N, C-alpha and C positions, 0 to 999 in steps of 0.2 A: 609437156615434156620436151626437152631440148633435142634438136636434131643431132647434136654432137654425141649425146648419150646413145642414141640409136646407132650411130656409125661406129662408135668405139666400145668394145666390150670391157675396157678398163676404166671407163668414166665413173666418176663418183656421183652417186645419186644425191641430190640436194637434201632430201629428208634424212637420208642416212648420215650425211655430214652433220646436220643439225643434231641428230640423236647422239652422234659420237661426241660432239662438243659438250652436250648436256650430261655426259657421263654414262649413257645407256649403251655403250658399245659392247660387242660380244666378246666372250673369252677368246683368247688367241688360239685355243685348241678346238673351238667349235667348227664343225664342217658346214653346218647350216645355222644361220642366225636370222631370226625374223623379229622385226621391231615395228610396232605401231601399224600393223597391217590392217587396212580398211578396204572393204569392197562394197560398192553400191551398184544397184541395178535400177534402170528406169523402167517403170511399169505403168499401166493405164491408171493405177490408183495413186501413183506418186513414186518417189525414190525409196527403194528398199535398202536399208543399211544392213546388209547381210552379215558382214564381218566387221567388228568394231574394236579395233585396237588389240591385235594379237601380238604377244611377245613370247618367244621361246628360243632356246639354244639347244642344238643337237650335237652331242659329242660322239667321237668315233667309237663304233662298236656298241653303242647304246641304243635302246629302243624307247621311244616316246609313244605312249598310248593317248589318243584323243577320243574322248567318249562324250556322249550327250544324245538327246532326243533328235528325231528328224527335224530339220529346219534350224538346228543350232549353229550351223555354219561350218561343220567339220569338213565336208567335201569341198565346199567353196574355198576354204583355206588351202587345201591341198592343190586344187586346180590353179589357184593364184600363184602358189609357189612354183608350179610347173609351167606357168605361162600359158595355160590352156583355156582361160576364160574368153568369152567372146569380146570383140573389140569395143562393144558398147558398154562393157563393164568398166566402172571407174575404180581403179586400183591405186591406192596410195600407201606410203610407208616404205619399208626397206626389207629386202630379202637378199641376204648375202650367202653365197656358196663359195666356200674356201676363200673367204675374204673379198670376193668379187660381187658387185651389185648386179642383180638379175632384173629387177623391175625397170621397165623402160627400154629393155633390149628389143630389137626387132625379132620377128618370128624366125628369120634366118639365123640371127645370132643365137637365139635360144636353142635352135636345133643342134648347135655345136655342144650344148650342155646336156640336153635331154637324151637319154639313152646311153650317155657316157659317164658323166659324174653324177647325174641325177636321173633316176628311173622310177617308174610307177607301175604297180599291179592294180588293174581296175577291178570293179566289183563283178561285172558280167563278162566272163571270158568269151562267150559266144558272139557278142556284138563287138568285142574288142579285136577279135581275129578276123582277117579277111577270108570269107568263105571260098573264094575262087582260087586261092593260092595254097600250096601245100604248107604244112607246118615247117618243113625244112627251109623252104624259100623265105618264109617270114623271119626265121631266126637268122638266116644268112644275110637278109636285108639289114637287120640291126647291126651286124658285124661289118657289112660293107660301108655303111654310112660313116662309121667312125674309124675304119681301118682300110682306106682305099688301096694300100699297097699289099694287102693280105692276099695270098693266092687262093684260087677256088678250092683246091684240095685242102688247104689249111682251114678255110672257113667251114667246109663240109665236116671235117674232123672235129672242129670246135663245136659245131651244132650238135653232132652226135654225142659228144662229151657232155654238153649241157643237158640233153634229154636224159642221159644216164644219171647225171648228177641229181636231177629232180625225180628220179625213180620211175622212169618209163622204160618198160622192158623192150628188148630188141630195138634199140635207138636208131641204128643205121637203117633198118627197114621202115621205121615209123616216120623218118624224115620225109617220105614220099606220101604220107597220109594227109588227108584234108581235115580241117577242124571238126566237121560233122561226123567223122569216123572215130572221134574220141568221146569219152564220157565227160560229164561236167568237171569232175575232179582232175581228169587228165588235161583238159583244156586249161584249167587254172594253173596246172604245173607248167604247161607250155608258156603261159604268160609270165610265170616266174623265170623260166629259162631265158626268155627274150629280155626280161628286165635286168638279169644279172650277166648277160652276155659279155658286156664290156667292163665288168667289175666296178660298178658304180660306187661312189662314196656315200650316196644317200639313196635309200630305197623307200618309197612311199607305198603302203599297201592300204587301199581304200576298200574297206569291207570285203576282204579277200575270201571269206568263208561263209558269207551270208546265205548263199543259195545251195550250200553243200550239206550232205548227210554228215552225221557226227563222226563216223569212221573216216570218211574222205576228208573232213575238216582236220582231223588229227594228222592225217598224212600231209596235207598242205601246210599246216603249221610246223610240222617237223621239217618239211622241205625249206620253208622260210628260215627256220633256225639254222639248218645246215648251210643255206645260202649266205646267211650273215656270217657264219664262221669261216666260210670259204673266201668271201670277199672283204670281210672286215667292215662291211657297210654299217652306217647308222640307219636305223629304221624308224619310220613314222607309221604306227599302226592305228588306223581309223576304224572304229567298230562301235556297235551298240551292245555287244556281248561282253559283259563285265567278267565272265569267266575266261574268255580268250586273253584279255589284257592282263588278267591276274597272273597267267603263266608266261606271258611274253614280254611285258613291259618292265623297264627300270623306273621310269617316271611316267606320271599321268597328268594330263590336262583335261579338266572337266569344263565343257562349254555349255552355255545356256544363252539364248537370245543373241547369238553372234559374238559373245564375249567369254573369255575364260573366267570362271567363278571360283575355281580352286585348282591349284597345282601343287605337286610335291612328289615324293617317292611313292612307289606302289604301296609300301607298307603304311605310309602316312594316310593315303587316300582310303585304304580298306579298313585299317584298324583305328585311325584317329581322324575321321572326317570332321571338318569344322564349318561346313556350309550345309544348310538344311537341304538344298537340292541334291547334293552328293549323298546325304544320309537317306533321302527318299529313294534315289536310284538303287542303292544297296539293299534297302528294305523291300523293294518291289521284285527282287529276283528270287524265283523259287529255287530251293537248294535240293539237289539230288541226294545229298548226304545228311538231310535233316533227320534228327533223332525222333522227333514227333511233329505232327502236323500243326501248323499255325497259319492263320490268315495272312495273306500278303499285304504289304503296305502300299496302297495306291496313292498317286499324286493327282489330286483332283484338278480340274481346269485344263487349259491349253496354253502353250507359249504365247507371248505377246506378238502383235503385228508390228514388224519393224519398219513399216512406213512411218510410224510415229515414234520419235525418239523417247524412250522411257525417261520420266522425270524423277523417278525414285528407283528403288531396287526392282529390277525386271522380274524377279521371282516372287515379289511381295504378294500379288493377287492369289498365288497358289500356296503360300507359305503359312503353316499353322502358327509360326512364331512371330508373324509380322505385327508391327506396331505402327503408330503414327510417324515415328522417327524414320521408319523404312521408306516412307512415301516421299521424303524430301531429300533429293540428291542420290544419284546412283553410287553405291559404295565401290571403292577401288580395291584391287588386290593388295592386301597388306600382310606382312609376315605374322605367322602364328607365334605367340610368345613361347619361348623355350624350344623352338624347333630350328632346324637348319635347312632353309630353303622352302619350307612349307608355307603356302600363302592361301588366303581365302578372302572372298569379297562379301563380307557380311559384317554388319555393325555389332552382332552378338557373338562373334567368333570366340571371344575370350571365355564366354560362359557355357560353351558347348563341349568342353573337354570330356566330361564324364556323363554326358546325356546319351541315353539309349535311343536308337531310331524309333522304337515302338512307343517311346514316351513323347517323341516329337510329332509323329504322324499317327493319327488314331487308326489302328488296325481293327477291323470288326471282329467280333468273336467267331470262333469256328462254328459253323452251322451244324446242327444235329438233326438228322432225319429220323422220322418215326420207324424207318426200316433198320436203323443201325442196331437196335436191340433184338432183331429177329434173325435167327440163324439163316444162312443163305439157302440151305436146302428146303426151308419152310416157306420161302417166298415164291410168288408166281413167276413163271418164265415169260419174259416179254418178247424175246427174240431167240430163235434157235436155228442154227445152220447144221445140216446133216450132209456130209460128204459133198459139198459144193465144189464144182469144177468149172473152169472156163479155159478152154483150149482154143487157140487160134491157128488155123491151117496156114502154112507158109507156101504160097504158090509162086510158080515161075513160068514165064512164057507170055508172048504178046497175044497170039490168037488162041492157041490151045494151051490152057492152063494145066499145069501138072503140079501135084503136091510134092514138095521136096522136104517137108518137115512139119513139126508141130511145136508151137510155142505154148508151154503150159504155164499161163499167167497165174492161175489159181488151181491148185492141184489137191483137192480132197480136204477142204476145211470143215471142221466140226467144232462148234462151241455154242454156249448159250449165255444170255444176259438175264439177270433176275431184276425184280423191282428195286428201285432205289440204288442201282449199281452203276458205276462208270467203268466200262470195259474199253481198254485202249489197245490198238494194234500199232506196233512199232516195227521198224526195219528200214533198210536203205531204199533209195529210189529204185524202182524196178522189181521190188520183191513181191508186189501184188496187192498192196494195201488198198489203193484207189479202185482197182478192179473188183476187189471184194465188196466195197461199198456200192459200186454200180450194180453188181449182181443182187445185192440185197434190195436195192431200189427198183429193180427191173419188174418184179411181180409177174414173171412169165412162166406159164405152166410147163413149157418145154425146156426149162433150165435143167442142166445136168446137176442134180442134187436138189435138196428140198430146203426152202426157207419158210419158217413158221413165224408169223408176227401176230402176237396177241391171240394165239390159238388158231389163227387162220393160215392155211398152207397155200403156197403158190401153186401147188398141184390141183387144188380144188377151186381156186379163184379164177373161174373161167368167164364170168360176166362182169360188166362194168360196175355193178353194185358191190360185188365182192371185192373188186380191186379198190374201189373208192373207200370201203370200210378199212382195208389194209392201209391205205395211204393216210387216213386220219389218225391211225395209230403211230405213224412214223413220219417225222419231218426232218429237214436237213438245214444246217447252218454251213455256209460255204467259206472257203479260205479268204477270198478277196471281197470284202464288204462293198467296195466301190463297184466292182463288176457285177455283183449279185443283185444290186438295186437298180431299177429302171430310172435313169436320170430325169425322165419326163414326168414321172409320177411324184406327187407329194407323199409325205410319210403316211398320211391318212389313206391315200389310194393304195399304197404298197400294202398296208395292213388290212385294208378292206377286201382286197382281191380274194384271199383264201376263204374269208368269211362269206362272201357272196357266193363262191363256189359251193359252200356248205349249205346254202339255202337260208341264211339268217336274214331277218328283216332289217330295214335301215336303222330304226331306233336301237335295236339290239346290237347292231354292228357298231354304232357310235359309242354305246356304253362299253362294249368289249374293247374297243380301241383305246379309250381313256384308261381302262384297267391295265392294258398291256403297257402303255407308256409309263405308268407309275411302277409297274412290276419290274421293268428293266432300268429304272432310274433315270427316265427322261421327263422333261417338262411336258405335261399334256397340251399346253398351249402352243407347242412347236409342231403339231401335227400337220399344219399347212405349209411347212417348209419343205424344200427339195433336198435330196441326199447331199448335194454338193455344199450345202450350208451347214453341214455337220462335220465334226472331226472324225478321224478313222475309228476311234474307239466308240463314238456315238453311232456311227454307221453300223458297226458290228452289233451293237445293242439293238438297233432297228431290225437287223437280220435275225437276231434271237427272238425278238418280239413276234416277227412274222412266223417263225417256226412254232411258237407257242400258241398262235392264234386259235387253232382248232383243238386245243387240249390233247396233244399226243401223249402216248405213254413212253415213247422212245424218241430221243433226238440224236441224229447223226451229226457229229462235229468233224468236218474235214479241215484240219489245220486251222482251228478257229482263231488263234492268236499269233500266227507266224508273221502276219503282215503288220503287226502293231509294235509300237515302241514298248520297252520294258515297263515304263511307268503306266501306260494305258493298259497293257497286257494284264497287270496285276488287278486292275478294277474289273476287267471282263472275267478273269478266272474266279475272283471272289463272287461275282454275280452268278456264274454258272453253279458254283457250290451252293449259294443261297437258294437258287431256284430248285435245285435237286432236292434240298431238304424241305423247302416250303411246299412244293407241288408233288413230291414223290416221284420225280422223273427218273428215267434211266438214260444213260448216255452210251453211245458207241463212238469213240473218238479215234481218229487217225492223226498222229503228230510225229514230227521228227525231233522235237525238243523233249528229251527224256526227263529233264527237270520238271517240266510242266506235267508230264505223265505221272511222275512220282507224286506230285503234289495233289492232283485231282482224282486219280484213278483208284479203284478198289482191286481190279484184276487187270492183267496185261497179257497179251499174246505177242511173241516175237516171231516175225515172219522172215523167211529166207527162200528165195526162188520159188514162190508160190505155196510154200508149206509152212506150217507152224512148227518151230523147233523148240519152243519153250512156252509154257502157259501156266498161269496160276495167280495166287495172291501177289499184289504189287510189292508188299514189303518182303515177302519170302524171296521173290525173284531179284529185287534190287539189293537185298542184304546178303543173299546166298545164291548167286547165279550158278547154274549147273552146266549149261551148254556153253562151249567155248565161244560161240558167236555172241551170246548174251554178255559174257565176261568182257569181250572186246568192245562191245557197244558201250557198256557202262564205264569201262576204263577210259574211254575216249571223251566222256562228257567233261567239259571244262567247268571247274568249280570256282566261284568268286572268293577265293581264299589263297593269297599268294604263297603263304608258307606251305599249305597243303599241296598246291600245284607244283612247287619246287621239289617236293619229295615223293610225289605219286609215281607209281609204276604204271606206265601206259602201254597198252598192246597196240602196236601199229600193224594193221592187217596188210598183207601183201596184195597189191593189185585192186581191181574193182570187181563189182558183182558180175559173175559170168552171165552170158546170154542164156535165157531159158531154153533156147533152141539147142544148146549144147550141154544140157544138164547131164551130169555123170550118172552112171548106173547105181552106184552106192550112195554114200552120204554126199549130199549136194555141197556141203561146206568143206569137204576134204581138201580141195585145191588151195584154200586160204587159211586152213585151220592151224593155229599155233600149237595145238596138242598133237595133231597128226604129224607135223614136221618132226616132232621129237620122239615119236613112237618107233619101236623096232619093226622090222619088215613084215613079220607075221601078223601083227596087229594092224598095220597099214593095209594089208591085203583085205582084212575084214571090212574096213571102212570103204574100200574101193569097190567091193562086190556086193555088200549087203546094205540095205537101207534101214537105219535105226528106227524102231517104232517110237511113238510118243507115249511115254508111260512114266509112272511114279517110280521113285527109287525103291528097289526091292528091300533094302535094309530098313526102310521106314514104313514098310507095308502094314505093320501092326497098328500104327497110328499115322495113316497117310496124310501128308500135308497137302494143301491146295497148290500143288506144283508138279508139273509133268515136263519132261524134256526128252529130246530125241538124240541121244548120244551114247555110244558104247563105252567111251572112256572119259567120263566127266572129270575124273580126278587125275587124269594123265598129266605129265610134266609139260610145261610150256617151253617153246623154242626160245632160248635166250636171245637170239638175234632179232626177235620181234618185240622185245621189251625195251622201253626207253624211259629213263629217269634223268631229268635235268636238275642237277644240283648247282644252284647259282649263288648259294651263300658263301 
């Protein structure tokens, strides 16, 4: 790169000049234009070509969604545009912002653009915010860098205005708060406030809602929408959630193996996909609005290793439509016949116009369990909780501790799980889901409340033999398959450990391990490999195999697919369904993805501040939610259907989950309830003073459904100020 280019921000990049001459120049109204962007990294195994020839134009006020599996090059593309890649990365091509070339600029020159015309919202707000500085000082810093003549008073006023704009209450006071004093959703809003402080022309959001609850996600997406309206910025939305981009994006670019394999309008991609990979992604997504249950469409295999340049179509090894012609030469993006701007990189694009995704990718049949034909009340109870509580004392004082309050993490839970049933617990972070699982796994006789597993009660399990018998009935699959497997153990050793603890002989252990590998869809001859030699989905299958080793009756699933790509997630969900049918298992699942819950569950409990506010049959609750909190949760779920997303009524809850330390005397949900806000004063008084019991609807008592809820006014009017509908047609 020439030194003149580094010194001058107006210099013309040589590659950009070549592209311009070739007729590949950007539209004059594009605020951001990327041409032939390539990124390479030097590794011990060779040069990884992470991004291979990206082209796109971003127009003012428009949103481009970039989707694809982990490792497809989405985030590397955004970091290259921002100039935030390490100096060892080899970046070539052209990135023009408002007609000015950015590639090749020094870091000092890039700083004049970053945060002003070009801003970014990162995935993890906790690591993106400096913990030792207040939120206000970090917003003011963003203003100071690009507005040196701005007075301190004006900057403070602007910082408070930004916090108010992104929906943080008492903004003037919260300027003095530190990041750890905010919840995850509020920290992400602070990141958005910093990003829009100087009214940027381009805003890049890299997985901005991945770690957030569905209600907080709805709030953050609404803030991004308002920020775009306020600043008129063009937005690049990078995400793996196809529901999020359905409601946010105008255009979509699908990436695979470092290259765009399909791009077009949001309607083109969702309703007229012409690339098998795109079709596979759409078929792998569970739908919360599904009329009837169907198996998901998994994409078998893993993405290619980009140390080696593909000699044919990079998706061919995983594509069910691949032929010999696909293996010779990588197909380029070419226009789809009869479309305006829709392009796909597939030699069979012309023949995919009327093909259904389920015809392309073989979806397994829906598994049928032997328990499906047996009424629920006639099945044996596998797990029962009776008034389980977990209260934590809040102490203060250095030498002499005094109790100043009680945190009621779990406050009187009662439910049961029957044979062959999947029971899910949903709710926002902090509602008590994980604490409930820990109480179930504790097996302690002094617990407050009773836990009965396979007929054995924690109150009577006083010796090690009784506890061991309970543990054999109950096993657990953890959220992070990488952290849950010992990296020093081979798969054989991982699976042998619980069998050795059960006292099995070595020949019997080997036979059982081979059975388990086949059961979860892994090659038996891979037992001598280490966990790091498997993909994320395969590691989760190993975790499931370990849980099944001792033939438990109940498997506890703690966010079993949240760490997986949507294509891998589909295969694991199908596997769980098949195992439940084949082995007669019961599941207790905690998940924040309500689409997954709808797909796999038979019954569901909705928790809020340590209590169950609605419980019952999954279809009854999802099709006819009675509690206002459940209605808000379900309305916030993004659906991978652009037309539906554009016309849906979404309830945006006000604020975050309150602290269990300050739980109100009456209904816990009253402070955020969209029904409470619209009630007359006398009815509000009832909600504030009395706690609603969990019971079935009186009007349906003659034929009670499997649905109970804790609300005095389930049919009350909703506060119109909390309803949002985005009409973009």
